[in-house]
N, C-alpha and C positions, 0 to 999 in steps of 0.2 A: 504494500500500500504506500502511496506517495506520503512521505512524512511532512509534518508541519515544519515550516521554515525553509522549505525547498521551492524551487520554481515549478509552477503548475505546467504540465506538458500542454503545449498548444495542440489544437486539433481542428479539423474541419468536418462538420457533419451536416446532413440535410435536415431542415426543419419540417414541420407538418405540411408545408406547401412545396417541399422539395428544394427550397432555396438553401444554398450552402451558407453555413454560419461558422465562423472561426472564434475560438476563445479570445484570440488577440484583437478581435473587433471591439472587445469591451475593455481594452487597456484604459487605465485611468478611472475605472469604476470597480466597486466591490461586486463580486459575483458569488451568488449562492448556487453552487453546482451540485444538484442532487441526482444520484443514481437510484433508479427504482426498477423492480423486476419486470412488470407487465402492465400495459394499459388496461383500464376498466376491470380491475380485480379489486376486491374490497379494501385491502390495505393501501394499495397504490392510489385508489380513488380518494380515500380518506386523507392521505398525505397531500395529493394534488389539490384537493378542495381546501385544505388548510392553508396552503400557500396562496390559493386563489382568494380566500376570504381575507387574508392579511396583505394582499398585493399593494394596497394604497399605503400601508405602513412601511412596507419594504421600499416603495418608491420614495417616501419621505426620508428614509435613511440613505437614499442614494444607492440602493442595492438592486442588482439585476438577478432575477431567478431564471435558471436554466434547468430543465428536467431532461435526463438522459435515460433511455432504456433500449433494449435490443429490438423493439418493435419498429416496423417500417413507417414511413411518412404517412401513408394512408391510414394506418391504425392511429397514429398520433392526431391526425386531422379529425377523425371521428371522435376520439376521446376528448380532445380540446373543445370541439363544438358541443358535444353532449353535456359537458360540465362547465361550459363557458370559462375555460381557463385563459387568463389574460397574459400568460407568460409563454416563452418559447420551449417547445418540446423538441428534442433532437433524436434522430434515428441512428442508433449505433448498431445497425444490422451487422452481425458477425462479431460484435462485442470487442472490437479493437481498442476503443477508447476505455471501456470498462477494464480491459486487461492492462492497458497502459497505466491506469490509475490504481490497479491492484484490487479492484472490487469484484472481479469475476472469479468464482471459485466454487467449492463444494458447499452444498446446502442440504438441509434435511427438512422434509415436510411430510407429516403423516406417516412416519416410519420409513420413507424412501429417501435415498440419497440421489442427488442430481447436481449438475453444474448450472450456475446462473449468477445473476447479479446479487451481491450482498448489499442491502440497502445502506447507503453511505452518503453523507453530505460533506462537501468541501467548501470552506469560505476562502475565496481567493481575493487577496488585497489588490488595490488599484495598480500596484507595481508588478503583479503577476505571481506573488509568493503565496503559497498555501499557508494561511494563517491559522486555520482550525479544521480539524477533521472530526466529524461526528460518526462513530462506528456503530454498527448494530442498532440502527435507528428504529424506534417505535413510531409507526406512522401517525397515530392519533396525538395531536398536540405538538408535533415536531416543529412546526413553523413558529410556535411560541418559544421553544427552546433556542432556536436560531436567533430570533429577535432579541431574546434576553442576552444572548452572548454578544450580539452587535451593540446593544445598549451599554453593556458593561465595558466593552473593549473599544468602542468607537464613540460612545456617549457624547 
């Protein structure tokens, strides 16, 4: 996993409309980069809707929210429209960026082991440094945890 205090790896991924988005496009801004397993599943929907409901507060803090999952752009488009998500979802088909960030690995669910995205959030400073890593994220209320950290450390 990319450790705090190191430079965040740049990447270029398609958004829900298929437009390419680079992390470096947000240089000079705080980025909340959250990795989640799958569109339109209960935990991922709760997490996305939490960020949606707090989007005005994130904007006031000068933070940009980017969600990344292995789903494709069409899935992201449907998910964003269904839940009126006002932030960018990025399609990491093949999980290259998830692997680069160290969040792709073994998981267990209902007694089975499989490989997938481990729910993780990175706070990337305006200079591109990883400032904070939230590991093993619980989706409900995570947006409040991130805001509290921003308030304490950026206040």
